[in-house]
N, C-alpha and C positions, 0 to 999 in steps of 0.2 A: 116204631118211629113216632116222633112227636110232631103234631101239626100246629103251626104258629101263625095262622092268618089273623091279622089284627081284626078284632070284632067278633071272632068265633068264640064259642064256648070253650073253656079250658078243659084239658084232659086230666082227670084226677089220677095220680100215680100212687103206687105203693111205696113203702119205706125203702125197699130194695127191689130193683128190677134187673132183668138180664139185658145187656147191651153188647151185641157182638160176642155172645158167649160168656160174658163176664158179669158177675154180681157187682152192683155199684152201691156205695153208700150215698147218703143224701147229698153230700157236697159234690160228688161226681154227677149226680142227677142234675143238680143246679147248674153245673158247668155245661153239661151236655144240652140241657134245655135251652140255656142262654145262647150257646153257639148255634143251635138250630134256628133261632129267631134273629140272628145277627142282621140278615138282610132286611127284615121287617123293621128293625130298629133304625137302620140307616134311612130307609124310605120315610119313616115317620119323622125323623129329625129333619130331613130335607123339606118335608111338607111344612113343618113349623117354621123353618128358616125362610121359606119362600113367602109365607104370609105373616111376616113379622109384625107384632103388635106390642107397643110399649105399655108402661104401667097404667092400669085402670082401663086400657083399651083392649085387653086380652080376651075379647068376646068370642071370636071364632075359636081361639085356642082352648078356652075354658069349656066351650060347648062340646068340642071334640073329645077332650079328656073325660068329661062327664059321661058322654055316650059310651066310650070304651070301657070305663070302669063299671057302668051299669051292665053292659053286655057280659062282662066278666063275672058278674054276680055280687059286686060290692054294694054296700049301703053308701049312697052318694049324697053329699050335702053340696048345695049350690046357692048362688045369690046371697041374700042377707043371712043365710044359715052359716056362711063361712066368715065373712068380715063384718064386724060391727060398723054400721054405716058411718056413725059420727066419729069413729076413731081413725078413719082413713085420713091420710095426709097427702097433700099435694094433688088433690083431685082436679082434673081439668074442668073447663066450663061445660055447662049443660049442652051448649051448641056443638062443641067438639065431641062430646060423648055420643050425642045422637048421630053425628056424621060418621063416627067410627062404627056405631051399631049397624047402620045401614050398609056400610062397606063389608062388615063381617057377614051379614046375611047374604050379600051378593057374592061373597067369596066362598060360600059353601059351609057356613056354620050349621051345626045340627039344629033343626027347627024346634025340637022339643026343649032343648036346654038353653039355647041362645037367649030366649026371652027373659031368663032369670038374670042375665048380665046387664040389662038396660040400666043406664045411669052409672056405669062403671062398677057394678057389683060382680066383679070377676073373682076367680079363684075357685078351687074345687077341693073337697076332702072326700077320700074313699076310706071306708071302715070295714075291716074284716074281723068278725068276732069268732074266736076259737076257744070258747070256754074260759075256765079259770086260769089266771096267770098274769104276767106283767103286761103293761100297755107300752108298746113301742111305737113311737111316731117318727116319721121321716119327712124332711122338708125338701121340696123340689121347686125352685123358683122358675117362673114361666115367661117373664116379660123381656121385651127387646129394648133397644136404645133408640134415641133420636139421632141416628147416624145415617149418612148417605152411603150406600154400599157401592163398592168398586164395580164398574161394568166391563173393564178390560178383560179379555179372555185369558189373561195370565192368572186371574182370580178363579179358582176352581168352581165355586158356585155359579159364576157367570158362564164359564165354559160348559158346565154340565147342566145348566138350565134350572138351577134352584136358587138363584140370587133373589133378593127381596123384590116383589112386585109393588110393594107399598113404599113409594119413593120417600126418602127421609127417615124411614124406620128400618132397623137392621138388628139381627141377632149378632151383636159384635162382642158378646161376653160369654157365649156358650149356654145360655138358658134354654135354647131349643134342644140342646143335648140333655140338659137337666130334666126337662119335662118328659122327654123320650125315655130316659133312664127310669123315671118314676113309673111310666106305663109298663116298661119291661119288668120291673120289680113286682108290680101288681099281678102280672101274668104268672110269674114263677111262684109267688107266695100263694096265690089261689090254688095252684096245682099241687102244692105240698101242705095245704091247710090242715089235713088230717094229722100231720106231724107237729103242728104248732099248738101251743097252749097260751092263751091270753088274747090280747086285742092289738091289731095293727091299725095305725092311722097313717094314711098317705096324704100329706098336705101339699097341694099344688098352689104355691103362694104367688099372688100378683104383686107388682110394684116393688120389687126388691131394689131396683136402681133408684137412687135417691133415698134409700132406706125409708120407704113410705108404707109398706104393706103389712109387715109382721105384727106390729102392735095391734092392729085391728082384729087379727086372728086370736091373739093372746087375750085381748079384752073380751072376746066372745066366749072365752072359757075352754078353748080346744086343747090347751096344754095342761089344764087342771087334771091331776091324777095320772099324768104320763110319767112312767118310770125311766124310760130311756128315749133320748132324742138323738137322731143321727141326721146331719146335713152334710153336703159336700159341694165342691166346686171343681170344675175342670181347670187344670193349671198346667202351664207350659213346662217342659223339661228339655234337656239337651238331647241331641240326636242319638247319642250312643248310650243313654241312660235306660237301663232295663226296668227301673223302679215303676211299680204300678200305682202306689198310693202312699201318701203321708197320713197317718191315722188321725191327726188332730191339728188344731191351730191355736195360736195365742197372739196377744199383742194387738188385736184389732182395736182401732180407736173408737171410743164412744164419740157421738156427734149429735149436734142439734143444728137444724137448718131453718132459716126464716126468710120469708119475703117481708120487706118493710115498706110501707107506704107513708110518705111524709105529705102533710097537707099544710099549705100556707095561704098567701093571699097575693094575687097578681096586682101589678101596678106598672106605670110607665117608668122604665129604668132611668130616663133622663129627667122627666118632668116632675115625678113625685115618688122617688124610690123609698122615702120614709113611710109612705102609706102602705107599702107592701110588707109581706112576711115571706122572706126569701128562703125557699127550701134548699137552694144551693148551699147556703151557709150552714144549714142544719146537717145536710149530707156531708159536706166537707169536714165539719167539726167531728161528726160521727166516725168518718173513715180514719182520720188521723188518730183519734183516740182509741179506736178498736185495735189498730196495729200497735198501740202503745200499752195494751193490757200487760201488767207485770206477769211474767211466767211463773209457773208453780214449781216448787222445789221437789214435789212428789213424782214428777215424770213429765213426759213430752206433752206439749199443747200446741194447738194450731188455731189460727183465725184467718178468714179470707173474705174479702168483698169481691164477689164474682162479677156482678153487673150493676150498673147504675143507668137508669133512663130518666131524664128530667128535661124540663124546659120546652118552650115553644118558639122562641125567637131571641135574637141578641139584644133587643131593646125592651124586653118584657121581663119583669121580675117573676121568676118561676114559682108556680103555686102548687105543683105536685111533682113528686119524684118517687120512683120505685127502686129499691136496692135489694139485691139478693146476697145473703151472707151465710156463712157457716162457721161453727167452732168445733173443735175436736179435742179430746183428751185421752191420754194413755189409760186412764181409768175413768169409770163413770163419775167418780167424785171430782176429778180434775175437770172433766167436761162440764159438770154442774157449776164449778167455779167460773169457768170461761163464759158459760151461758149467762149466769147471773150478772157478771161484770159487763158483758156486751149489752144486755137489756138495759141496764142502768145508764150506760153511755148513750145509747140511742135515744132513750126517753129524755135524758138531760139535754142532749144536743138539740132536740126538737124544741123543748121548753125554752132553752137559752135564746133562741131566735124567734120566739113567738109563734112557733108552729106546733102542730100535733102530729102524732104518728100512730099507726096501727101495725101490729106484728102478727103475721100468720105463720103458724108452724107448718113447715113443708116436709120435714123428715127428721127422724131421730133414731139412734141406736145406742145400745150399751157397749162397753168393752166386753170381750169374751175370752174364756179360757176353757179348753177341753179337759174333761176329767181323765186322770191318769188310768184309772181302772178300765174305762171304756176304750181308750187308745190301746192299752195292752191287749184287750180282747180282739180288737180289729187286727192287730199285729199277729196274734196267735192264729186266728182263723185264716188269715191270708197266707201265712207261711206254712202252717202245718196241714191245713185242710184244702185250701184252694191252690197252693203252690204258686203264689204270686209274690214277687219281690216287694218288700216294704222298705221305705226309707230308713236310714240309720237313726236319724232324729225323728222321734215320734210326733213332734209338733213343729209346725213352721210358723214363723212370725208373719203376721199380716199387717201391713202398715196402713191399709185402708179402713173402711168401716163396713159392717155387715149386719143387716137387721135380723138375721137368724139369731143374733144375740138376745133379742127379746124373748124368743122361744127357749133358748138355752137357759137364760136367767130364771124364767118361770119354773122350768123343770128342776134346776139345781137348787132353788130356794125351797122346794118341796122335798129335798133329799134325794132326788133322782140324779141320773148321770146323762151327760150330753157331750157330743163331740162334733166338730166341723172338719171333715176330711178333705184332703186335696187329692183328687183322682187325676193322675198325671197323663199328659198327652203331648203330642207335638202340635204347635200352633203356627199358622202361616203368617201371622202378624200379631202385634201387641193387642191386648184387650182394649175394646172401645175404639179400635181403628177400622177404617173402611175395608181393609183387606183381611180381617180376622177370619180364621177358619180353623177347624180342628181335625185331627186324625180320628176317624170315626171308630177305630178299634176301642177307644175309651168307653164307648157305649156298652158293649157286652162286658167289658172289664168291670165297670161300675155296678152293673146289675148283679154280677157274681158276688162282689164285695158286700153290697147291701144285703142280699138274700142270705149269704153265708153267715153274716153277723146276726141277722134277725133270727135265723134258725138256731144259732148257738145260744141265743138268749131265751128262746121260746120253746125249745124242744123238751 
């Protein structure tokens, strides 16, 4: 019998063992071990869900992950060992970071590891060295969203007592499941480490929402020398669909996101308007021209002005405005075209009306495409070894943006292979909604897929 108490030392197993009188190969062992710990996976996912922490606030979450990886025997990186500090995007104010740090401590963060997360230095990497062989990295994002979770008892987390206690923060996209899957993978791989050859990197990434976190991990060199990168996301499927996984993704839009601050000069709107430098004119000019950017013949493009906050009164020439914008492109090149055009428009609009502006990069991602060979490997392992149904189309189109693309791009430009899988589940509501929830069977399913593919690469 296998014992799977979270935090316990793993039991090292042999290549073949006897289970109920039968000899099992390594894939059967992976399935049996994972099924044995299914209850622990559910409990861990619900703990992360209850204490939801959005990007750069994942202090309790990171400390718990670091503790569990350490107890399992992994080499663990935390704090500024994970993310390059100056490469982080969209980092909250020092005051908010300190507030969330104090809350994390009060909510049971691990005292040894939480101290490394101060100032938003969240994220964890676990490394398992198994001698000579390929380096395989896996990405598991860990952040929640700024969403108010449903409290009505029709919502299962509310009914069963694990809805978010952090009002205004919610795991509304499944990253609580992703973090849990990563810990499950860590347990199984540690238990079969004698059958592996090479190096495993488990990357628990902060701040995926808003595509803010992956670049800082890449800039710290953690994808250098990686031969294979596997990422995934839980994704909804129809009620009667038996499919467990789509092996890859394509079509994710490259994106760049900015906060823009316009500075002008205030004046009396009736008595001396000519003395002022009206940021309203600059903002209005910028908005109209942003939406007028000529589209690119090479593929789809997007631009959006999401928010504008400006002015202090009807009779005052506004002297400051904040605008939040994003552009996207079907390819990284198209996104660069949109970004460059947008920057030129914003700077010119400010200058036209005697104002100045500053632009702060808040998030960015490349377009992504999964490698055919790695998708085929996922398909073969799932169908032939794990006996799990695979989607007919190996790759699904993703119309959004994903900053795992930074990691994929770094691996692929070095000649390695990368894929971004879709692990399928039933969802109670649309992603990013206050009623989002997942069928928790996806947790052991995903652990089996990750571990099966890693073993196939590294045995």
